[in-house]
Wavefront OBJ file of the C-alpha trace (Angstrom):
o trace
v 25.193 5.037 -33.211
v 28.932 4.433 -32.781
v 29.432 0.709 -32.150
v 32.781 1.310 -30.439
v 31.313 3.089 -27.450
v 32.441 6.634 -28.271
v 30.589 9.705 -27.030
v 28.328 11.327 -29.559
v 26.908 14.846 -29.147
v 23.524 15.248 -30.772
v 22.432 18.856 -31.346
v 18.841 19.577 -32.301
v 17.369 22.959 -33.089
v 13.778 22.214 -34.036
v 13.209 18.503 -33.626
v 14.070 16.580 -30.500
v 14.468 12.839 -30.626
v 13.028 10.957 -27.700
v 15.271 7.924 -27.598
v 14.093 4.508 -26.509
v 16.504 1.686 -25.772
v 14.479 -1.223 -27.100
v 15.326 -4.341 -25.131
v 12.951 -7.299 -25.031
v 11.210 -7.201 -21.670
v 12.144 -3.666 -20.699
v 12.326 -0.128 -22.046
v 14.358 2.906 -21.068
v 13.444 6.436 -22.052
v 15.994 9.238 -22.386
v 14.106 12.503 -22.011
v 15.080 15.802 -23.585
v 16.518 18.092 -20.945
v 14.036 20.111 -18.907
v 11.132 18.292 -20.470
v 8.642 16.150 -18.578
v 5.892 16.031 -21.189
v 7.634 13.938 -23.800
v 5.203 14.286 -26.654
v 2.198 16.391 -27.552
v -0.847 14.471 -26.487
v -3.223 12.291 -28.417
v -5.198 9.228 -27.431
v -3.962 5.912 -28.739
v -7.466 4.451 -29.039
v -6.206 1.133 -30.350
v -4.486 0.388 -27.046
v -7.737 0.217 -25.088
v -8.634 -3.441 -25.574
v -11.401 -3.684 -22.980
v -13.258 -1.203 -20.787
v -16.634 -1.579 -19.085
v -18.916 0.235 -16.673
v -20.487 -1.687 -13.780
v -23.094 -0.478 -11.299
v -26.562 0.925 -10.656
v -28.261 4.310 -10.633
v -26.583 5.551 -7.449
v -23.004 6.104 -6.415
v -20.922 2.956 -6.805
v -17.272 2.787 -5.841
v -14.813 0.194 -7.112
v -12.185 -0.191 -4.406
v -10.597 -3.653 -4.526
v -9.538 -6.283 -7.007
v -8.011 -9.740 -6.637
v -7.537 -12.906 -8.652
v -8.234 -16.468 -7.558
v -6.104 -19.471 -8.494
v -8.388 -20.253 -11.444
v -7.772 -16.843 -12.994
v -11.195 -15.402 -12.141
v -11.329 -11.742 -11.134
v -12.959 -10.534 -7.917
v -14.105 -6.922 -7.671
v -15.313 -5.328 -4.452
v -16.384 -1.917 -3.286
v -19.285 0.096 -1.943
v -22.692 0.702 -3.486
v -25.456 3.187 -2.781
v -27.571 1.795 -5.648
v -30.814 -0.051 -4.923
v -30.484 -1.716 -8.340
v -26.852 -2.769 -8.115
v -26.481 -5.921 -10.281
v -26.643 -9.191 -8.303
v -27.001 -12.817 -9.396
v -29.639 -15.414 -8.486
v -27.439 -17.588 -6.280
v -25.840 -14.665 -4.451
v -25.668 -14.589 -0.663
v -27.712 -11.351 -0.623
v -29.537 -9.828 -3.592
v -31.211 -6.950 -1.712
v -29.763 -3.541 -0.912
v -29.885 -3.231 2.872
v -29.145 0.310 3.972
v -27.376 3.569 3.279
v -24.385 1.851 1.722
v -23.561 -1.826 1.222
v -20.424 -3.682 0.322
v -20.513 -5.507 -3.018
v -18.428 -8.493 -4.077
v -18.521 -9.642 -7.713
v -16.640 -12.423 -9.476
v -15.919 -12.070 -13.202
v -14.523 -14.658 -15.575
v -10.876 -14.200 -16.491
v -11.803 -12.792 -19.920
v -14.435 -10.487 -18.350
v -17.241 -11.794 -20.567
v -19.241 -13.421 -17.741
v -20.450 -12.253 -14.340
v -20.041 -15.468 -12.322
v -21.670 -14.057 -9.188
v -22.423 -10.714 -7.621
v -23.663 -10.121 -4.075
v -24.154 -7.303 -1.618
v -23.182 -7.490 2.048
v -24.319 -5.183 4.817
v -26.768 -3.994 7.429
v -29.389 -1.276 7.659
v -26.934 1.588 8.286
v -23.678 2.640 6.627
v -21.202 -0.148 5.855
v -18.478 2.335 5.207
v -16.026 4.374 7.269
v -17.446 7.654 8.567
v -14.732 9.948 9.928
v -14.991 11.907 13.165
v -15.844 15.008 11.108
v -18.637 13.167 9.289
v -16.708 12.717 6.025
v -17.258 9.377 4.299
v -13.985 7.547 3.624
v -14.488 4.754 1.133
v -12.227 1.995 2.437
v -12.336 -1.768 1.998
v -9.918 -4.685 1.649
v -10.240 -8.140 0.114
v -7.975 -11.186 -0.209
v -8.430 -14.666 -1.670
v -7.390 -17.717 0.370
v -5.923 -20.993 -0.900
v -9.419 -22.468 -1.447
v -10.602 -19.393 -3.413
v -12.788 -18.147 -0.559
v -12.867 -14.351 -0.305
v -11.923 -12.463 2.867
v -13.493 -8.996 3.227
v -12.372 -6.395 5.784
v -14.142 -3.094 6.333
v -15.996 -0.696 8.609
v -19.673 -0.510 9.607
v -22.131 1.473 11.703
v -24.832 -1.208 11.248
v -25.831 -2.985 14.466
v -27.452 -5.678 12.277
v -24.483 -6.359 10.020
v -24.630 -10.098 9.196
v -22.554 -12.202 11.598
v -22.367 -15.979 11.889
v -23.186 -18.082 14.988
v -20.182 -18.527 17.244
v -18.343 -15.621 15.654
v -15.438 -13.985 17.454
v -17.755 -11.071 18.258
v -21.458 -11.307 17.419
v -22.426 -7.982 19.023
v -21.983 -4.482 17.635
v -19.757 -2.632 20.091
v -20.989 0.879 19.358
v -19.885 4.085 17.660
v -18.258 2.345 14.694
v -16.883 -1.178 14.325
v -14.685 -3.077 11.959
v -15.962 -6.282 10.353
v -14.188 -9.343 9.003
v -16.061 -11.747 6.707
v -15.133 -14.794 4.644
v -17.395 -15.450 1.643
v -17.517 -18.903 0.043
v -15.958 -19.361 -3.386
v -19.375 -19.486 -5.098
v -20.601 -16.307 -3.391
v -23.654 -17.974 -1.851
v -22.740 -18.420 1.831
v -20.719 -16.837 4.608
v -17.956 -19.088 5.952
v -17.733 -16.710 8.912
v -18.528 -13.098 9.681
v -17.690 -11.126 12.812
v -17.486 -7.667 14.284
v -14.002 -6.636 15.364
v -13.205 -3.772 17.713
v -14.004 -2.139 21.035
v -16.639 0.160 22.479
v -15.299 3.364 20.928
v -14.263 4.473 17.451
v -12.620 1.755 15.296
v -12.026 2.510 11.646
v -10.054 2.424 8.417
v -10.054 5.899 6.971
v -8.687 5.459 3.431
v -7.307 2.816 1.146
v -7.241 -0.931 0.573
v -3.810 -2.049 1.766
v -4.656 -3.218 5.305
v -5.324 -6.950 4.824
v -2.916 -9.743 3.920
v -2.927 -13.554 4.212
v 0.049 -15.811 4.830
v 0.605 -19.186 3.166
v -1.436 -20.905 5.890
v -4.405 -18.554 5.327
v -3.897 -16.725 8.632
v -5.383 -13.241 8.384
v -3.409 -10.080 9.203
v -5.199 -6.741 9.519
v -4.253 -3.249 10.593
v -6.289 -0.140 11.277
v -7.022 2.580 13.806
v -8.809 2.581 17.152
v -9.786 4.828 20.044
v -11.176 1.871 22.045
v -9.396 1.073 25.349
v -11.021 -2.389 25.282
v -9.845 -3.243 21.760
v -8.964 -6.991 21.721
v -5.248 -7.509 22.464
v -3.171 -10.589 23.257
v -0.937 -10.997 26.352
v 2.228 -10.757 24.237
v 1.304 -7.365 22.750
v 4.232 -4.969 22.309
v 2.002 -2.112 23.473
v -1.226 -2.619 25.446
v -1.880 1.006 26.415
v -4.017 3.355 24.357
v -3.255 7.063 24.530
v -5.205 9.053 21.931
v -5.705 7.096 18.736
v -3.556 4.047 18.160
v -2.667 1.926 15.204
v -3.263 -1.774 15.762
v -1.961 -4.949 14.159
v -3.896 -8.209 14.595
v -3.439 -11.793 13.398
v -6.601 -13.911 13.194
v -7.039 -17.635 12.556
v -8.208 -18.772 9.088
v -11.663 -19.716 10.416
v -12.083 -16.361 12.163
v -12.558 -17.974 15.567
v -9.546 -16.639 17.479
v -7.150 -13.719 17.725
v -3.638 -15.174 17.512
v -1.828 -11.876 18.060
v -2.912 -8.270 18.562
v -1.097 -5.127 19.675
v -1.321 -1.354 19.700
v 1.396 0.678 17.987
v 1.922 4.381 18.525
v 2.910 7.308 20.696
v 1.142 10.081 22.565
v -0.439 11.578 19.435
v -2.687 10.119 16.754
v -1.697 7.369 14.353
v -3.238 6.457 10.998
v -2.329 2.930 9.929
v -2.505 2.558 6.148
v -0.774 -0.663 5.156
v 0.405 -4.150 6.102
v 2.702 -6.615 4.347
v 4.656 -9.775 5.180
v 8.241 -10.633 4.346
v 9.510 -14.115 3.478
v 9.875 -15.005 7.181
v 6.332 -13.818 8.021
v 7.616 -10.764 9.854
v 4.870 -8.130 9.825
v 5.510 -4.742 8.209
v 3.048 -1.939 8.940
v 3.048 1.650 7.784
v 1.074 4.842 8.021
v 1.181 8.414 9.264
v 1.954 9.477 12.817
v 1.388 12.708 14.722
v 3.497 11.409 17.628
v 7.017 12.762 18.104
v 7.534 9.894 20.576
v 6.469 7.141 18.166
v 8.686 4.098 18.923
v 11.797 4.214 16.706
v 14.706 1.753 16.741
v 18.393 2.638 17.105
v 19.425 1.746 13.545
v 16.436 3.415 11.851
v 16.891 5.286 8.585
v 15.421 8.418 10.210
v 15.014 8.867 13.962
v 13.906 12.528 13.820
v 10.221 13.464 13.758
v 9.233 16.534 11.730
v 5.489 16.809 11.122
v 2.887 14.174 10.220
v 5.626 11.835 9.014
v 5.380 8.336 7.670
v 6.255 5.484 9.964
v 7.347 2.065 8.716
v 7.700 -0.662 11.345
v 8.684 -4.327 11.094
v 7.470 -6.623 13.904
v 8.917 -10.098 14.469
v 6.720 -12.964 13.277
v 6.030 -14.030 16.871
v 5.089 -10.462 17.824
v 7.770 -10.213 20.489
v 9.959 -7.361 19.247
v 10.353 -4.509 16.796
v 12.914 -5.543 14.193
v 13.026 -1.945 12.992
v 10.910 1.186 13.137
v 11.662 4.412 11.272
v 10.264 7.770 10.247
v 10.262 8.819 6.587
v 9.281 12.334 5.580
v 9.866 16.063 5.377
v 8.695 19.132 7.262
v 5.091 19.159 5.996
v 2.902 16.017 5.857
v 2.969 12.580 4.266
v 0.328 9.937 3.625
v 1.158 6.306 2.861
v -1.182 4.557 0.416
v 0.628 1.397 -0.608
v 3.567 -0.876 0.105
v 4.849 -4.221 -1.109
v 7.810 -6.482 -0.351
v 10.087 -7.552 -3.200
v 11.963 -10.830 -3.689
v 14.836 -9.583 -1.510
v 12.519 -8.515 1.344
v 13.184 -4.844 0.621
v 10.053 -2.692 0.830
v 8.644 -0.498 -1.935
v 6.195 2.127 -0.694
v 4.215 4.984 -2.192
v 2.034 7.848 -1.080
v 1.560 11.590 -1.204
v 3.501 14.463 0.339
v 3.341 18.225 0.724
v 6.996 18.333 1.838
v 9.421 19.899 -0.633
v 12.249 18.306 1.374
v 10.883 14.760 1.341
v 14.007 12.565 1.113
v 14.956 11.514 -2.419
v 18.061 9.768 -3.679
v 20.577 11.055 -6.204
v 19.883 10.208 -9.847
v 16.273 9.268 -9.082
v 13.745 10.010 -11.816
v 12.725 13.238 -10.101
v 14.725 14.577 -7.175
v 12.836 17.873 -6.852
v 9.357 18.664 -5.552
v 7.049 20.040 -8.271
v 4.558 21.875 -6.051
v 1.252 21.515 -4.196
v 1.075 17.730 -3.531
v 3.428 15.241 -5.171
v 3.436 11.484 -5.376
v 6.492 9.723 -4.044
v 7.820 6.207 -4.392
v 10.564 4.784 -2.205
v 12.498 1.601 -1.533
v 13.572 0.797 2.041
v 16.208 -1.838 2.838
v 14.960 -4.939 4.641
v 16.738 -3.867 7.857
v 15.065 -0.436 7.802
v 18.343 1.464 7.995
v 18.885 2.584 4.396
v 16.640 4.344 1.897
v 17.822 2.509 -1.206
v 15.896 4.678 -3.670
v 13.322 7.477 -3.553
v 11.743 9.756 -6.156
v 9.021 12.351 -6.556
v 6.488 11.854 -9.348
v 4.048 14.591 -10.291
v 3.194 17.903 -11.896
v 2.578 21.382 -10.520
v -0.969 20.785 -9.236
v -2.329 18.115 -6.871
v -1.028 14.589 -7.493
v -1.976 11.742 -5.160
v -0.772 8.155 -5.119
v -3.263 5.388 -4.557
v -1.175 2.252 -4.632
v 1.731 0.196 -5.823
v 2.459 -3.245 -7.223
v 5.461 -5.018 -8.685
v 5.636 -6.549 -12.129
v 6.880 -10.059 -12.722
v 10.273 -8.502 -13.417
v 10.191 -6.481 -10.188
v 9.394 -3.082 -11.691
v 7.170 -0.897 -9.489
v 3.877 0.293 -10.982
v 2.229 3.325 -9.395
v -1.418 4.275 -9.695
v -2.972 7.530 -8.579
v -4.891 10.567 -9.715
v -4.011 14.088 -10.685
v -5.142 17.626 -11.363
v -1.846 18.414 -13.081
v -2.047 19.056 -16.819
v 1.744 18.649 -16.893
v 1.986 15.309 -15.118
v 4.931 13.531 -16.798
v 3.778 11.143 -19.526
v 5.811 9.033 -21.911
v 5.644 8.677 -25.668
v 4.139 5.194 -25.288
v 1.237 6.491 -23.170
v -2.361 5.536 -23.859
v -3.354 9.179 -23.342
v -0.914 12.071 -23.024
v -3.430 14.805 -22.218
v -5.581 15.632 -19.205
v -9.255 14.906 -19.934
v -11.342 16.470 -17.174
v -11.403 17.776 -13.636
v -9.270 14.884 -12.421
v -7.727 11.937 -14.221
v -6.153 8.689 -13.180
v -2.467 8.186 -13.836
v -0.617 4.926 -14.224
v 3.186 4.916 -14.185
v 6.015 2.392 -14.293
v 9.582 2.885 -13.111
v 12.669 0.703 -13.160
v 13.607 -1.008 -9.859
v 16.238 1.654 -9.092
v 13.626 4.433 -9.564
v 15.905 6.271 -11.976
v 13.769 5.940 -15.120
v 10.100 6.486 -15.908
v 9.412 3.737 -18.431
v 5.668 4.292 -18.827
v 3.179 6.941 -17.740
v -0.329 7.750 -18.962
v -3.534 9.601 -18.152
v -6.852 7.733 -18.172
v -10.254 9.339 -17.719
v -13.269 11.238 -19.001
v -14.414 14.846 -18.869
v -15.664 14.774 -15.245
v -14.159 13.552 -11.954
v -12.392 10.219 -12.215
v -11.610 9.979 -8.534
v -14.920 10.771 -6.826
v -13.887 13.055 -4.089
v -10.227 13.181 -3.246
v -9.317 15.912 -5.688
v -12.840 16.789 -6.735
v -13.492 18.127 -3.231
v -16.646 15.998 -2.915
v -17.558 13.898 0.098
v -15.971 10.512 -0.304
v -12.500 9.196 -0.917
v -12.003 6.301 -3.314
v -8.919 4.164 -3.568
v -9.006 1.634 -6.361
v -6.589 -1.225 -6.723
v -4.366 -2.863 -9.311
v -2.876 -6.347 -9.444
v -0.072 -7.601 -11.661
v -1.074 -10.637 -13.703
v 1.736 -11.383 -16.157
v 4.573 -9.381 -17.657
v 3.314 -5.860 -18.443
v -0.235 -6.875 -17.585
v -2.217 -5.159 -14.843
v -5.793 -5.253 -13.645
v -7.360 -2.306 -11.906
v -10.754 -1.362 -10.475
v -12.135 2.059 -9.642
v -14.862 4.639 -10.066
v -15.791 7.447 -12.416
v -18.317 10.258 -12.635
v -17.545 10.690 -16.335
v -20.326 9.492 -18.624
v -17.781 9.659 -21.458
v -15.174 7.527 -19.720
v -13.765 5.384 -22.554
v -15.486 1.996 -22.923
v -15.174 -0.586 -25.677
v -17.882 -2.315 -27.777
v -17.123 -5.688 -26.161
v -17.819 -4.380 -22.645
v -20.194 -6.151 -20.281
v -21.867 -2.750 -19.815
v -21.250 0.075 -22.296
v -23.743 2.484 -20.708
v -22.940 4.793 -17.818
v -25.551 4.041 -15.158
v -25.532 7.386 -13.364
v -23.911 9.260 -10.471
v -20.661 7.295 -10.080
v -19.935 3.949 -11.739
v -17.384 1.242 -11.186
v -15.261 0.571 -14.269
v -12.838 -2.093 -15.427
v -10.549 -1.757 -18.443
v -7.876 -3.624 -20.342
v -5.115 -1.523 -21.867
v -2.525 -2.855 -24.296
v 0.508 -0.687 -24.948
v 3.698 -0.907 -27.007
v 7.071 0.745 -26.743
v 7.501 2.897 -29.865
v 10.267 5.443 -30.579
v 8.856 8.886 -31.354
v 9.842 12.502 -31.894
v 8.572 15.776 -30.538
v 9.116 19.465 -31.218
v 10.835 21.614 -28.612
v 13.530 24.246 -28.143
v 17.234 23.956 -29.014
v 19.155 21.733 -26.596
v 22.312 19.607 -26.624
v 22.234 16.077 -25.229
v 25.265 13.801 -24.850
v 24.787 10.059 -25.072
v 27.450 7.441 -24.361
v 26.941 4.363 -26.484
v 28.200 0.860 -25.813
v 28.882 -2.041 -28.169
v 25.626 -3.787 -28.921
v 23.883 -5.909 -31.477
v 21.686 -3.758 -33.680
v 17.979 -4.199 -33.034
v 15.357 -2.985 -35.478
v 12.909 -0.345 -34.291
v 9.913 -2.612 -34.159
v 7.547 -2.225 -31.240
v 7.552 -4.623 -28.296
v 3.979 -5.398 -27.242
v 2.841 -5.390 -23.665
v -0.583 -5.647 -22.083
v -2.211 -3.813 -19.261
v -5.579 -4.789 -17.882
v -6.907 -1.912 -15.852
v -9.878 -1.827 -13.548
v -9.555 1.671 -12.287
v -10.806 3.757 -9.474
v -8.479 5.705 -7.412
v -6.145 3.017 -7.676
v -4.106 1.301 -4.898
v -1.703 -1.071 -6.677
v -1.326 -4.558 -5.364
v 0.855 -7.380 -6.608
v -1.010 -10.542 -7.549
v 0.629 -12.361 -4.633
v 0.706 -9.422 -2.268
v -2.497 -10.597 -0.654
v -0.833 -13.940 -0.050
v 2.006 -12.568 2.026
v 4.302 -11.142 -0.662
l 1 2 3 4 5 6 7 8 9 10 11 12 13 14 15 16 17 18 19 20 21 22 23 24 25 26 27 28 29 30 31 32 33 34 35 36 37 38 39 40 41 42 43 44 45 46 47 48 49 50 51 52 53 54 55 56 57 58 59 60 61 62 63 64 65 66 67 68 69 70 71 72 73 74 75 76 77 78 79 80 81 82 83 84 85 86 87 88 89 90 91 92 93 94 95 96 97 98 99 100 101 102 103 104 105 106 107 108 109 110 111 112 113 114 115 116 117 118 119 120 121 122 123 124 125 126 127 128 129 130 131 132 133 134 135 136 137 138 139 140 141 142 143 144 145 146 147 148 149 150 151 152 153 154 155 156 157 158 159 160 161 162 163 164 165 166 167 168 169 170 171 172 173 174 175 176 177 178 179 180 181 182 183 184 185 186 187 188 189 190 191 192 193 194 195 196 197 198 199 200 201 202 203 204 205 206 207 208 209 210 211 212 213 214 215 216 217 218 219 220 221 222 223 224 225 226 227 228 229 230 231 232 233 234 235 236 237 238 239 240 241 242 243 244 245 246 247 248 249 250 251 252 253 254 255 256 257 258 259 260 261 262 263 264 265 266 267 268 269 270 271 272 273 274 275 276 277 278 279 280 281 282 283 284 285 286 287 288 289 290 291 292 293 294 295 296 297 298 299 300 301 302 303 304 305 306 307 308 309 310 311 312 313 314 315 316 317 318 319 320 321 322 323 324 325 326 327 328 329 330 331 332 333 334 335 336 337 338 339 340 341 342 343 344 345 346 347 348 349 350 351 352 353 354 355 356 357 358 359 360 361 362 363 364 365 366 367 368 369 370 371 372 373 374 375 376 377 378 379 380 381 382 383 384 385 386 387 388 389 390 391 392 393 394 395 396 397 398 399 400 401 402 403 404 405 406 407 408 409 410 411 412 413 414 415 416 417 418 419 420 421 422 423 424 425 426 427 428 429 430 431 432 433 434 435 436 437 438 439 440 441 442 443 444 445 446 447 448 449 450 451 452 453 454 455 456 457 458 459 460 461 462 463 464 465 466 467 468 469 470 471 472 473 474 475 476 477 478 479 480 481 482 483 484 485 486 487 488 489 490 491 492 493 494 495 496 497 498 499 500 501 502 503 504 505 506 507 508 509 510 511 512 513 514 515 516 517 518 519 520 521 522 523 524 525 526 527 528 529 530 531 532 533 534 535 536 537 538 539 540 541 542 543 544 545 546 547 548 549 550 551 552 553 554 555 556 557 558 559 560 561 562 563 564 565 566 567 568 569 570 571 572
């Protein structure tokens, strides 16, 4: 390296050097030209510090993860297992119907199951779509007293509700439910139905519940019910076909503080909610309405086809601060969003649009084919797309969620059928393992560099349905704990999914299991063989740093991941 900042041309004919800029706290990767797979794959087995199965003999789906203020880990999802593990002091130890919700609290080091309970009625406590497809969707959040709020969908007319609840009676067709479970998992603080007399549902994901710093509860979803509960100050009180809704509910679940429809003449699919620093409400999803309400200064005011919408509503519910389309000429699906320290919004999802808007110098400006992941950053006023990039291979790639690291780097989780999904030299696993694999990727805040990307999975489906074409759509979740440390929950049909000897459960229980894993990775310079290419690098004066590795930890509890920041569920 020339310490005076001169340009150096490096010509390689057989060996290509993948160059890492090793800076404490961050890593940049300079890829060889025209090369997305940085290094021939092998599994770095030493980086998998902890991985465990969890479940019964039936299909079990890990969908949500959160952390309380004592560092304990809460997992939640759906179970079809009559023998799903529960604890003696649990609120409910008996499987009730077709599917039940489960909520389990683990110690911070994952060596102890503090409590585990099921929750449900005699029918399906899961979203069933209008075509009969089962969409595995659930949301959880932890309040300031470590009580656990659970938000989902049920067709059970005997779902447990508490006396004096907001709505004690099942309204018919399909209802939403909102429940608060005590910190010790033994009692319900409150539990209520929520909805109208028609079809109310959440069709995919785990990004539709958030709490503010006063423990008020914000939820979004979809409804076809004309009598859905609204407040007098609603922005829109008229239902057309299928509307998105946004509702704010008191911490004790006794009253609706604000509730409105949002949409146009077509169908809307609400997929996410977040709060900015002023408690303005940001909602996002997919719209089929060309007349969806858009504001004058929006980034994109032109509807194409099944576009994303991102809308910010004033904290008092009185006005739209901004509302914009984002998308191309095919379709888009939002699966995660999170507000950063500047109130700008990171969002992720999946698109079939080759002309989805990307920004110059982003990690990947061009569509790779089939379905691609995308990640974007929208300015806090909704008028500028600050950054946007594709991320994927040539087969089907779907995003499941997003979180931000302590440093503000976006982490993306999803799943893929692409054997050429871009991985980095510091990956846990650089090769596709089975029918579908999870992927976990990190980018810099400007979305110009892929700093980490890895496969994770076994020889069967590690998504249970979305790409495996089976009935059921999982969306796991990840939270950021500390620098370079993530926790993720999800599901696998792979009996050979990697587990470690120190796991709570090393044996696959059958059908589909929940899993939780801790992954520790390091940034290590490496080389790879490729064709002749010339790369020009401009160096700058710097203090020489030895090529030692910089350790980082990831704790992963995978499923189909939806990534959530540790504080995202608390309004950030």
